[in-house]
C-alpha positions in Angstrom: -10.5 -9.5 6.6 -10.8 -5.9 7.1 -7.0 -5.5 6.7 -7.3 -7.1 3.2 -10.0 -4.6 2.3 -7.9 -1.7 3.3 -4.9 -3.0 1.6 -6.6 -3.4 -1.7 -8.4 0.1 -1.2 -5.1 1.8 -0.6 -3.5 -0.4 -3.7 -6.3 0.8 -6.0 -6.3 4.3 -5.1 -4.0 7.2 -6.7 -0.9 7.6 -4.5 -1.7 11.5 -4.9 -4.6 10.9 -2.5 -2.1 10.0 0.0 0.3 12.7 -0.6 2.8 10.7 -2.6 4.3 12.4 -5.7 4.1 9.4 -7.8 1.5 8.4 -10.4 1.5 4.5 -9.8 2.4 2.6 -6.6 5.6 0.6 -6.7 5.5 -2.5 -4.2 8.1 -0.7 -1.9 6.1 2.4 -1.9 2.8 0.6 -1.1 4.5 -1.3 1.6 5.8 1.7 3.2 2.3 3.4 3.1 0.6 0.3 4.4 2.8 0.4 7.4 2.6 4.1 7.8 -1.2 4.0 8.0 -0.9 0.8 10.4 -3.0 -1.2 8.4 -0.5 -4.2 8.8 2.4 -3.9 11.2 4.8 -5.3 8.8 4.7 -6.4 5.3 7.3 -7.0 2.5 7.3 -5.3 -0.8 8.2 -8.7 -2.3 4.9 -10.0 -1.0 3.2 -7.2 -2.6 4.9 -7.9 -6.1 2.8 -11.1 -6.4 -0.4 -9.0 -6.4 
């Protein structure tokens, strides 16, 4: 459950808060940041597109 909360917290945060030079997350960029932050070991951007 904690991973889900962290995932949504990241998804609803501004990418600039994480050093990303973009204004909105794409599924690919979000997946990359999730694995970089080790929230989830591996996640597909396709999975994130549904949310």
